[in-house]
GUTI-450682 format. One record per residue (C-alpha): residue in three letters; residue number from 1; z, y, x. Coordinates in steps of 0.02 Angstrom, whole numbers, m for minus. Layout:
N
REC	palo	semi	pz	py	px
REC	Ala	NUM	Z	Y	X
...
***
This chain:
610
REC	palo	semi	pz	py	px
REC	Unk	1	4153	7194	6230
REC	Unk	2	4287	7218	6364
REC	Unk	3	4290	7389	6450
REC	Unk	4	4411	7340	6592
REC	Unk	5	4358	7384	6769
REC	Unk	6	4295	7237	6873
REC	Unk	7	4254	7251	7058
REC	Unk	8	4109	7130	7049
REC	Unk	9	4077	7149	6862
REC	Unk	10	4042	6962	6855
REC	Unk	11	4121	6948	6683
REC	Unk	12	4011	7087	6615
REC	Unk	13	3855	7006	6685
REC	Unk	14	3900	6830	6625
REC	Unk	15	3936	6893	6450
REC	Unk	16	3790	7012	6445
REC	Unk	17	3867	7186	6443
REC	Unk	18	3823	7287	6286
REC	Unk	19	3690	7160	6236
REC	Unk	20	3742	7163	6053
REC	Unk	21	3725	7351	6056
REC	Unk	22	3555	7335	6141
REC	Unk	23	3610	7456	6281
REC	Unk	24	3581	7336	6424
REC	Unk	25	3489	7172	6442
REC	Unk	26	3561	7032	6548
REC	Unk	27	3480	7022	6720
REC	Unk	28	3371	7178	6714
REC	Unk	29	3508	7306	6749
REC	Unk	30	3643	7188	6810
REC	Unk	31	3625	7244	6992
REC	Unk	32	3657	7424	6945
REC	Unk	33	3813	7372	6853
REC	Unk	34	3879	7302	7019
REC	Unk	35	3811	7438	7133
REC	Unk	36	3898	7589	7055
REC	Unk	37	4080	7530	7052
REC	Unk	38	4066	7440	7221
REC	Unk	39	3992	7595	7303
REC	Unk	40	4130	7708	7239
REC	Unk	41	4262	7579	7285
REC	Unk	42	4197	7563	7464
REC	Unk	43	4187	7753	7476
REC	Unk	44	4372	7761	7432
REC	Unk	45	4413	7627	7562
REC	Unk	46	4314	7723	7694
REC	Unk	47	4412	7882	7655
REC	Unk	48	4575	7787	7677
REC	Unk	49	4521	7726	7850
REC	Unk	50	4455	7900	7890
REC	Unk	51	4628	7973	7858
REC	Unk	52	4712	7833	7956
REC	Unk	53	4603	7854	8110
REC	Unk	54	4614	8045	8099
REC	Unk	55	4802	8032	8110
REC	Unk	56	4782	7911	8257
REC	Unk	57	4666	8041	8338
REC	Unk	58	4521	7917	8351
REC	Unk	59	4378	8041	8340
REC	Unk	60	4234	7916	8346
REC	Unk	61	4306	7805	8210
REC	Unk	62	4351	7957	8105
REC	Unk	63	4172	8017	8107
REC	Unk	64	4108	7842	8076
REC	Unk	65	4211	7816	7918
REC	Unk	66	4169	7992	7862
REC	Unk	67	3985	7947	7873
REC	Unk	68	4023	7781	7783
REC	Unk	69	4112	7871	7640
REC	Unk	70	3969	7996	7621
REC	Unk	71	3841	7854	7625
REC	Unk	72	3933	7754	7491
REC	Unk	73	3944	7908	7379
REC	Unk	74	3758	7947	7400
REC	Unk	75	3697	7768	7371
REC	Unk	76	3718	7776	7178
REC	Unk	77	3625	7943	7177
REC	Unk	78	3484	7864	7278
REC	Unk	79	3474	7720	7153
REC	Unk	80	3465	7841	7004
REC	Unk	81	3317	7929	7086
REC	Unk	82	3218	7767	7076
REC	Unk	83	3256	7696	7249
REC	Unk	84	3359	7555	7178
REC	Unk	85	3309	7418	7301
REC	Unk	86	3335	7530	7453
REC	Unk	87	3504	7585	7386
REC	Unk	88	3559	7405	7366
REC	Unk	89	3503	7358	7543
REC	Unk	90	3593	7511	7615
REC	Unk	91	3753	7462	7522
REC	Unk	92	3747	7287	7600
REC	Unk	93	3704	7357	7773
REC	Unk	94	3844	7487	7773
REC	Unk	95	3968	7356	7709
REC	Unk	96	3919	7236	7850
REC	Unk	97	3930	7375	7983
REC	Unk	98	4102	7426	7919
REC	Unk	99	4164	7246	7931
REC	Unk	100	4095	7229	8108
REC	Unk	101	4177	7393	8165
REC	Unk	102	4346	7350	8088
REC	Unk	103	4342	7172	8161
REC	Unk	104	4304	7243	8333
REC	Unk	105	4448	7367	8319
REC	Unk	106	4583	7250	8255
REC	Unk	107	4526	7091	8339
REC	Unk	108	4515	6912	8278
REC	Unk	109	4696	6904	8223
REC	Unk	110	4661	7021	8077
REC	Unk	111	4529	6902	8005
REC	Unk	112	4424	7050	7948
REC	Unk	113	4269	6940	7969
REC	Unk	114	4320	6846	7811
REC	Unk	115	4248	6992	7712
REC	Unk	116	4073	6937	7759
REC	Unk	117	4084	6810	7618
REC	Unk	118	4100	6941	7478
REC	Unk	119	3969	7043	7573
REC	Unk	120	3848	6897	7553
REC	Unk	121	3902	6885	7371
REC	Unk	122	3846	7065	7344
REC	Unk	123	3669	7011	7386
REC	Unk	124	3673	6880	7249
REC	Unk	125	3752	6994	7120
REC	Unk	126	3635	7141	7147
REC	Unk	127	3468	7048	7159
REC	Unk	128	3409	6937	7016
REC	Unk	129	3294	6787	7027
REC	Unk	130	3140	6898	7032
REC	Unk	131	3200	6976	7197
REC	Unk	132	3248	6819	7294
REC	Unk	133	3172	6885	7456
REC	Unk	134	3282	7041	7452
REC	Unk	135	3433	6933	7413
REC	Unk	136	3397	6824	7563
REC	Unk	137	3374	6977	7676
REC	Unk	138	3544	7041	7617
REC	Unk	139	3626	6873	7654
REC	Unk	140	3537	6868	7823
REC	Unk	141	3605	7040	7867
REC	Unk	142	3782	6978	7835
REC	Unk	143	3753	6822	7939
REC	Unk	144	3678	6924	8084
REC	Unk	145	3828	7039	8076
REC	Unk	146	3937	6885	8088
REC	Unk	147	3842	6831	8244
REC	Unk	148	3875	6999	8325
REC	Unk	149	4058	6989	8279
REC	Unk	150	4064	6811	8345
REC	Unk	151	4015	6867	8520
REC	Unk	152	4145	7003	8517
REC	Unk	153	4285	6885	8464
REC	Unk	154	4244	6730	8563
REC	Unk	155	4217	6821	8729
REC	Unk	156	4402	6860	8726
REC	Unk	157	4448	6675	8721
REC	Unk	158	4469	6581	8885
REC	Unk	159	4351	6431	8879
REC	Unk	160	4224	6348	8992
REC	Unk	161	4050	6411	8972
REC	Unk	162	3981	6246	8906
REC	Unk	163	4128	6219	8786
REC	Unk	164	4118	6399	8727
REC	Unk	165	3932	6383	8687
REC	Unk	166	3954	6215	8600
REC	Unk	167	4094	6275	8487
REC	Unk	168	4012	6440	8453
REC	Unk	169	3845	6368	8404
REC	Unk	170	3923	6229	8300
REC	Unk	171	4032	6352	8205
REC	Unk	172	3891	6476	8180
REC	Unk	173	3767	6343	8126
REC	Unk	174	3889	6265	8004
REC	Unk	175	3939	6436	7939
REC	Unk	176	3758	6487	7916
REC	Unk	177	3704	6326	7828
REC	Unk	178	3860	6318	7721
REC	Unk	179	3849	6501	7670
REC	Unk	180	3664	6486	7633
REC	Unk	181	3687	6332	7523
REC	Unk	182	3842	6396	7435
REC	Unk	183	3773	6566	7392
REC	Unk	184	3602	6504	7338
REC	Unk	185	3683	6370	7230
REC	Unk	186	3798	6499	7153
REC	Unk	187	3649	6613	7128
REC	Unk	188	3555	6480	7032
REC	Unk	189	3708	6439	6929
REC	Unk	190	3735	6624	6890
REC	Unk	191	3555	6648	6838
REC	Unk	192	3559	6491	6730
REC	Unk	193	3720	6552	6648
REC	Unk	194	3641	6722	6617
REC	Unk	195	3489	6642	6538
REC	Unk	196	3593	6526	6429
REC	Unk	197	3704	6672	6378
REC	Unk	198	3551	6773	6333
REC	Unk	199	3478	6629	6231
REC	Unk	200	3644	6601	6142
REC	Unk	201	3662	6784	6101
REC	Unk	202	3484	6792	6038
REC	Unk	203	3518	6641	5928
REC	Unk	204	3676	6725	5869
REC	Unk	205	3575	6878	5821
REC	Unk	206	3448	6770	5731
REC	Unk	207	3587	6676	5640
REC	Unk	208	3671	6839	5592
REC	Unk	209	3507	6905	5525
REC	Unk	210	3478	6743	5429
REC	Unk	211	3656	6747	5364
REC	Unk	212	3634	6926	5309
REC	Unk	213	3476	6878	5214
REC	Unk	214	3565	6732	5132
REC	Unk	215	3711	6843	5085
REC	Unk	216	3588	6963	5004
REC	Unk	217	3510	6817	4910
REC	Unk	218	3682	6753	4860
REC	Unk	219	3730	6924	4793
REC	Unk	220	3567	6927	4696
REC	Unk	221	3602	6754	4625
REC	Unk	222	3780	6804	4580
REC	Unk	223	3715	6958	4489
REC	Unk	224	3586	6851	4399
REC	Unk	225	3721	6725	4355
REC	Unk	226	3833	6861	4285
REC	Unk	227	3689	6926	4179
REC	Unk	228	3648	6749	4122
REC	Unk	229	3832	6715	4083
REC	Unk	230	3842	6875	3981
REC	Unk	231	3683	6829	3889
REC	Unk	232	3750	6653	3859
REC	Unk	233	3912	6725	3789
REC	Unk	234	3813	6838	3673
REC	Unk	235	3703	6692	3623
REC	Unk	236	3855	6581	3590
REC	Unk	237	3937	6717	3487
REC	Unk	238	3777	6746	3389
REC	Unk	239	3760	6558	3359
REC	Unk	240	3940	6546	3299
REC	Unk	241	3919	6694	3184
REC	Unk	242	3756	6623	3118
REC	Unk	243	3834	6453	3084
REC	Unk	244	3984	6533	3000
REC	Unk	245	3871	6640	2892
REC	Unk	246	3758	6495	2847
REC	Unk	247	3908	6386	2810
REC	Unk	248	3978	6518	2692
REC	Unk	249	3813	6554	2607
REC	Unk	250	3773	6370	2579
REC	Unk	251	3949	6320	2528
REC	Unk	252	3956	6453	2392
REC	Unk	253	3814	6381	2285
REC	Unk	254	3868	6204	2334
REC	Unk	255	4036	6242	2253
REC	Unk	256	3946	6272	2088
REC	Unk	257	3834	6119	2106
REC	Unk	258	3973	5996	2147
REC	Unk	259	4094	6077	2026
REC	Unk	260	3975	6066	1879
REC	Unk	261	3924	5889	1930
REC	Unk	262	4107	5837	1927
REC	Unk	263	4128	5914	1754
REC	Unk	264	3971	5829	1689
REC	Unk	265	4034	5660	1748
REC	Unk	266	4196	5688	1653
REC	Unk	267	4107	5740	1492
REC	Unk	268	4061	5562	1444
REC	Unk	269	3875	5581	1479
REC	Unk	270	3745	5473	1393
REC	Unk	271	3687	5318	1484
REC	Unk	272	3521	5399	1526
REC	Unk	273	3614	5546	1604
REC	Unk	274	3731	5447	1715
REC	Unk	275	3604	5405	1849
REC	Unk	276	3535	5584	1868
REC	Unk	277	3713	5652	1875
REC	Unk	278	3761	5524	2008
REC	Unk	279	3605	5565	2109
REC	Unk	280	3646	5750	2096
REC	Unk	281	3825	5718	2152
REC	Unk	282	3772	5605	2296
REC	Unk	283	3639	5727	2357
REC	Unk	284	3758	5874	2347
REC	Unk	285	3892	5784	2447
REC	Unk	286	3761	5726	2574
REC	Unk	287	3702	5904	2598
REC	Unk	288	3881	5964	2618
REC	Unk	289	3913	5827	2745
REC	Unk	290	3762	5881	2847
REC	Unk	291	3823	6061	2848
REC	Unk	292	3996	6006	2905
REC	Unk	293	3921	5896	3041
REC	Unk	294	3819	6038	3116
REC	Unk	295	3966	6158	3108
REC	Unk	296	4089	6034	3185
REC	Unk	297	3965	5985	3320
REC	Unk	298	3946	6168	3368
REC	Unk	299	4135	6194	3373
REC	Unk	300	4161	6038	3480
REC	Unk	301	4025	6095	3602
REC	Unk	302	4107	6266	3615
REC	Unk	303	4279	6187	3642
REC	Unk	304	4349	6275	3488
REC	Unk	305	4400	6122	3390
REC	Unk	306	4587	6115	3352
REC	Unk	307	4700	5990	3267
REC	Unk	308	4845	6006	3147
REC	Unk	309	5008	5911	3161
REC	Unk	310	5077	5895	2984
REC	Unk	311	5151	5761	2873
REC	Unk	312	5037	5660	2760
REC	Unk	313	5040	5499	2658
REC	Unk	314	4930	5363	2729
REC	Unk	315	4918	5267	2564
REC	Unk	316	4864	5422	2470
REC	Unk	317	4737	5471	2604
REC	Unk	318	4654	5300	2598
REC	Unk	319	4660	5300	2408
REC	Unk	320	4573	5469	2397
REC	Unk	321	4436	5410	2516
REC	Unk	322	4408	5252	2415
REC	Unk	323	4403	5352	2254
REC	Unk	324	4275	5475	2323
REC	Unk	325	4154	5333	2366
REC	Unk	326	4189	5228	2212
REC	Unk	327	4041	5294	2113
REC	Unk	328	3920	5274	2259
REC	Unk	329	3973	5094	2287
REC	Unk	330	3965	5055	2102
REC	Unk	331	3790	5125	2086
REC	Unk	332	3730	5012	2229
REC	Unk	333	3824	4861	2163
REC	Unk	334	3931	4851	2320
REC	Unk	335	4113	4799	2319
REC	Unk	336	4223	4933	2398
REC	Unk	337	4400	4884	2444
REC	Unk	338	4539	4923	2565
REC	Unk	339	4691	4836	2640
REC	Unk	340	4840	4914	2729
REC	Unk	341	4950	4801	2833
REC	Unk	342	5130	4786	2775
REC	Unk	343	5262	4876	2877
REC	Unk	344	5154	5026	2922
REC	Unk	345	5251	5188	2887
REC	Unk	346	5176	5278	2739
REC	Unk	347	5223	5453	2794
REC	Unk	348	5146	5501	2962
REC	Unk	349	5124	5659	3063
REC	Unk	350	4950	5705	3125
REC	Unk	351	4789	5787	3066
REC	Unk	352	4746	5709	2896
REC	Unk	353	4591	5817	2877
REC	Unk	354	4513	5752	3038
REC	Unk	355	4564	5573	3000
REC	Unk	356	4483	5591	2828
REC	Unk	357	4327	5663	2909
REC	Unk	358	4312	5516	3030
REC	Unk	359	4339	5386	2894
REC	Unk	360	4222	5475	2773
REC	Unk	361	4085	5473	2905
REC	Unk	362	4107	5287	2939
REC	Unk	363	4126	5233	2757
REC	Unk	364	3976	5340	2708
REC	Unk	365	3872	5257	2846
REC	Unk	366	3930	5085	2792
REC	Unk	367	3879	5117	2612
REC	Unk	368	3715	5197	2666
REC	Unk	369	3660	5045	2769
REC	Unk	370	3726	4911	2650
REC	Unk	371	3619	4852	2505
REC	Unk	372	3727	4707	2448
REC	Unk	373	3895	4629	2484
REC	Unk	374	4046	4736	2523
REC	Unk	375	4121	4878	2623
REC	Unk	376	4303	4858	2671
REC	Unk	377	4429	4973	2755
REC	Unk	378	4574	4888	2845
REC	Unk	379	4723	4974	2926
REC	Unk	380	4827	4877	3052
REC	Unk	381	4957	4911	3186
REC	Unk	382	4909	4909	3369
REC	Unk	383	5074	4973	3439
REC	Unk	384	5240	5019	3358
REC	Unk	385	5355	5136	3455
REC	Unk	386	5520	5224	3418
REC	Unk	387	5445	5386	3355
REC	Unk	388	5259	5345	3346
REC	Unk	389	5137	5212	3288
REC	Unk	390	4960	5172	3348
REC	Unk	391	4847	5115	3206
REC	Unk	392	4677	5033	3202
REC	Unk	393	4559	5076	3060
REC	Unk	394	4421	4946	3038
REC	Unk	395	4271	4986	2927
REC	Unk	396	4175	4826	2894
REC	Unk	397	4010	4809	2803
REC	Unk	398	3880	4675	2766
REC	Unk	399	3733	4791	2796
REC	Unk	400	3581	4789	2908
REC	Unk	401	3680	4790	3071
REC	Unk	402	3627	4865	3236
REC	Unk	403	3505	4802	3368
REC	Unk	404	3598	4738	3521
REC	Unk	405	3507	4853	3642
REC	Unk	406	3553	5007	3538
REC	Unk	407	3737	4972	3510
REC	Unk	408	3790	5073	3664
REC	Unk	409	3684	5225	3617
REC	Unk	410	3727	5251	3433
REC	Unk	411	3870	5372	3476
REC	Unk	412	3751	5489	3566
REC	Unk	413	3700	5652	3481
REC	Unk	414	3553	5641	3360
REC	Unk	415	3538	5453	3389
REC	Unk	416	3524	5320	3254
REC	Unk	417	3521	5132	3256
REC	Unk	418	3333	5111	3251
REC	Unk	419	3173	5213	3248
REC	Unk	420	3152	5180	3062
REC	Unk	421	3331	5223	3014
REC	Unk	422	3304	5411	3002
REC	Unk	423	3146	5389	2900
REC	Unk	424	3225	5264	2781
REC	Unk	425	3403	5329	2765
REC	Unk	426	3400	5510	2827
REC	Unk	427	3542	5601	2914
REC	Unk	428	3563	5708	3069
REC	Unk	429	3629	5570	3181
REC	Unk	430	3783	5677	3218
REC	Unk	431	3912	5586	3111
REC	Unk	432	3956	5450	3237
REC	Unk	433	3951	5573	3383
REC	Unk	434	4073	5689	3296
REC	Unk	435	4185	5544	3244
REC	Unk	436	4192	5480	3424
REC	Unk	437	4232	5653	3494
REC	Unk	438	4364	5688	3362
REC	Unk	439	4448	5521	3399
REC	Unk	440	4445	5546	3587
REC	Unk	441	4508	5726	3576
REC	Unk	442	4661	5656	3484
REC	Unk	443	4693	5526	3618
REC	Unk	444	4606	5385	3524
REC	Unk	445	4447	5286	3539
REC	Unk	446	4308	5213	3434
REC	Unk	447	4208	5054	3459
REC	Unk	448	4085	4946	3363
REC	Unk	449	4042	4763	3344
REC	Unk	450	3879	4723	3260
REC	Unk	451	3744	4592	3238
REC	Unk	452	3575	4636	3172
REC	Unk	453	3557	4578	2992
REC	Unk	454	3741	4525	2980
REC	Unk	455	3831	4691	2964
REC	Unk	456	3942	4801	3074
REC	Unk	457	4125	4836	3106
REC	Unk	458	4179	5006	3170
REC	Unk	459	4356	5017	3240
REC	Unk	460	4455	5176	3272
REC	Unk	461	4623	5181	3359
REC	Unk	462	4734	5333	3339
REC	Unk	463	4917	5370	3372
REC	Unk	464	5025	5460	3243
REC	Unk	465	5205	5518	3249
REC	Unk	466	5325	5447	3121
REC	Unk	467	5396	5570	2994
REC	Unk	468	5583	5595	3010
REC	Unk	469	5604	5648	2828
REC	Unk	470	5507	5602	2673
REC	Unk	471	5597	5719	2553
REC	Unk	472	5458	5846	2538
REC	Unk	473	5325	5713	2514
REC	Unk	474	5431	5626	2383
REC	Unk	475	5451	5790	2290
REC	Unk	476	5263	5815	2291
REC	Unk	477	5238	5638	2229
REC	Unk	478	5363	5665	2090
REC	Unk	479	5279	5828	2042
REC	Unk	480	5107	5746	2040
REC	Unk	481	5173	5613	1922
REC	Unk	482	5214	5747	1796
REC	Unk	483	5039	5795	1737
REC	Unk	484	5111	5927	1621
REC	Unk	485	5182	6029	1766
REC	Unk	486	5035	6150	1770
REC	Unk	487	5009	6155	1583
REC	Unk	488	5029	6334	1523
REC	Unk	489	5020	6402	1700
REC	Unk	490	4959	6583	1703
REC	Unk	491	4827	6608	1839
REC	Unk	492	4734	6763	1897
REC	Unk	493	4560	6723	1967
REC	Unk	494	4479	6853	2080
REC	Unk	495	4298	6797	2106
REC	Unk	496	4139	6903	2111
REC	Unk	497	4014	6759	2093
REC	Unk	498	3979	6732	1908
REC	Unk	499	3927	6550	1928
REC	Unk	500	4085	6508	2024
REC	Unk	501	4186	6599	1892
REC	Unk	502	4115	6485	1759
REC	Unk	503	4148	6329	1862
REC	Unk	504	4328	6379	1894
REC	Unk	505	4355	6426	1711
REC	Unk	506	4294	6255	1654
REC	Unk	507	4416	6165	1770
REC	Unk	508	4566	6272	1728
REC	Unk	509	4533	6257	1542
REC	Unk	510	4534	6068	1557
REC	Unk	511	4705	6080	1639
REC	Unk	512	4768	6191	1496
REC	Unk	513	4794	6338	1610
REC	Unk	514	4797	6516	1545
REC	Unk	515	4690	6628	1654
REC	Unk	516	4618	6800	1679
REC	Unk	517	4460	6834	1781
REC	Unk	518	4424	6990	1885
REC	Unk	519	4276	7033	1996
REC	Unk	520	4356	7108	2151
REC	Unk	521	4518	7148	2241
REC	Unk	522	4544	7316	2157
REC	Unk	523	4537	7237	1985
REC	Unk	524	4654	7099	2041
REC	Unk	525	4782	7227	2100
REC	Unk	526	4771	7323	1936
REC	Unk	527	4783	7163	1831
REC	Unk	528	4940	7110	1926
REC	Unk	529	5020	7281	1900
REC	Unk	530	4993	7265	1712
REC	Unk	531	5046	7083	1692
REC	Unk	532	5138	6942	1779
REC	Unk	533	5049	6786	1844
REC	Unk	534	5114	6622	1913
REC	Unk	535	4973	6599	2041
REC	Unk	536	4828	6705	2105
REC	Unk	537	4665	6621	2158
REC	Unk	538	4588	6748	2279
REC	Unk	539	4410	6744	2341
REC	Unk	540	4396	6822	2514
REC	Unk	541	4227	6908	2514
REC	Unk	542	4214	7029	2368
REC	Unk	543	4144	7205	2343
REC	Unk	544	4253	7364	2341
REC	Unk	545	4407	7272	2404
REC	Unk	546	4403	7100	2483
REC	Unk	547	4535	6964	2466
REC	Unk	548	4622	7007	2630
REC	Unk	549	4654	7189	2585
REC	Unk	550	4701	7146	2406
REC	Unk	551	4831	7020	2468
REC	Unk	552	4904	7148	2589
REC	Unk	553	4919	7275	2448
REC	Unk	554	5002	7147	2334
REC	Unk	555	5133	7109	2467
REC	Unk	556	5178	7295	2468
REC	Unk	557	5214	7310	2281
REC	Unk	558	5386	7372	2229
REC	Unk	559	5413	7237	2096
REC	Unk	560	5485	7086	2193
REC	Unk	561	5415	6960	2067
REC	Unk	562	5239	7029	2076
REC	Unk	563	5255	7055	2265
REC	Unk	564	5298	6872	2292
REC	Unk	565	5166	6798	2177
REC	Unk	566	5088	6645	2265
REC	Unk	567	4910	6680	2324
REC	Unk	568	4788	6537	2358
REC	Unk	569	4632	6591	2453
REC	Unk	570	4461	6529	2399
REC	Unk	571	4352	6523	2554
REC	Unk	572	4182	6453	2598
REC	Unk	573	4214	6477	2784
REC	Unk	574	4303	6323	2851
REC	Unk	575	4352	6402	3016
REC	Unk	576	4520	6415	3105
REC	Unk	577	4499	6603	3126
REC	Unk	578	4481	6623	2937
REC	Unk	579	4636	6519	2903
REC	Unk	580	4737	6622	3027
REC	Unk	581	4678	6783	2945
REC	Unk	582	4720	6713	2774
REC	Unk	583	4901	6684	2823
REC	Unk	584	4910	6849	2917
REC	Unk	585	4859	6941	2759
REC	Unk	586	5008	6866	2666
REC	Unk	587	4921	6727	2570
REC	Unk	588	5015	6564	2545
REC	Unk	589	4877	6433	2552
REC	Unk	590	4689	6409	2542
REC	Unk	591	4561	6297	2459
REC	Unk	592	4393	6271	2543
REC	Unk	593	4233	6286	2443
REC	Unk	594	4160	6179	2375
REC	Unk	595	4335	6135	2320
REC	Unk	596	4396	5961	2282
REC	Unk	597	4468	5964	2104
REC	Unk	598	4609	5848	2157
REC	Unk	599	4650	5963	2303
REC	Unk	600	4649	6119	2193
REC	Unk	601	4758	6035	2063
REC	Unk	602	4879	5982	2199
REC	Unk	603	4890	6162	2264
REC	Unk	604	4928	6225	2088
REC	Unk	605	5062	6089	2071
REC	Unk	606	5142	6150	2232
REC	Unk	607	5159	6330	2171
REC	Unk	608	5188	6296	1985
REC	Unk	609	5378	6319	1994
REC	Unk	610	5448	6474	2075
***
């Protein structure tokens, strides 16, 4: 609030001096705010005139202004003693008398009588609307003083008696009426402004209090949100750790189940054994697919899904997918075929693992919901650019189809084509959701055309970069053609799970590979110190010394041959963090459990020649 001196203090009154500090309330003490400074000011003016008339040797006027100065100095003291109204009336009376005396001394030319207007204003400023009668008395005193002054001035003017009376009464009447109306109107306006100011300031206080309460609530909500966010982060971390642990724990025995099933299928089983082995293989792969779906769905929700950008052969990828579903299709009597449009580059750059996952989901669904007829995979070109190509993968089946009203909802989480689908065919209902999200996250899309009872066609569009060089792929192809490349390879297997040891031994023996088995990282390190190996298959989670530490120790050996021995990690945790840690520990590659025999054989091919 402004602290500047104001003669009339109108600004302080209008704004409600010290209202926010609750020192003064508008209207109640406003008159005192005017009385004090005006009294002291008029006392100072009286002293100035006292000095002037003393010098001029005017004894009567000197004593008059001395008495005026003393009166103006005593008026505030009188008001403080509780005689506030009397003090205000005395201030107005002494001001009016002073104006009359000065006007009489200096005459009409000095226009001293003009000060009667602010004298009337004092009455309005010092008396509020509850003291209207005192205000009017104060104004009346100023007007009466003006009448007295009028006689003094006008008697000095030479006019006829009738003309003098007419002018005098006209001027006085007009002055009285005008002054009365002006000052009363101003008084009402002032009081209204005071009241509105008071109301506004009260509202401001109420709004400030309400704002303060809301700020307190907001701070409380923010604190609660921070706590909830922290709890959510802990919950998310716990969920991720739980899924990773469950994935590892389930994948480890699944490695043995699928591995042994694969070996049994290659051992020329009897006719009565074929069906149970196929059922075992199908059930194992279905269970593994469900685990992968839940894990991928969790990673996509958490925004942790990432994509590779590596070279791969399209023909080989499609061939592997067809081969993996060949037995399932044969058992159901369904024709499984594929067609790749001519002119499509064979070597592309993208994420072959995610493309395989999408196609596996769709081909698996097609076979699941088809009892007769065929399932066909077609690959065609949508757009061919200088350094990229956009392909459309169409998976067509002659199965049960999808109800028209449910076509738009089948890509939603945990949703299947009909209410009976889950009961009849099983599944989590996540496969299509994950496929759609994986396609869209790579800048592609997925759509479906279906007619109930006539089959379905799922179409995926994805863009891949064209490979600039096919040398490495051609070398791999050439090496794969030589099936004797890994014959005689000497492999060190570090695996603590006895069942998985037996599964791995059976596979390696079939490939004519010489091998040594150890139970932990310490034993692997000692075995390598005593003998040379072409490749090390290293499990990651083992007692005494895990695969990470063992690999780090191997990379520190003095013997350069032993130090540079290729290490392939065997992991049941299919997470990006695990892969990064594998490479950081000095390992060359990894195979995910349950391992695909073709994939493992390919890895051994890659590191057979050093």
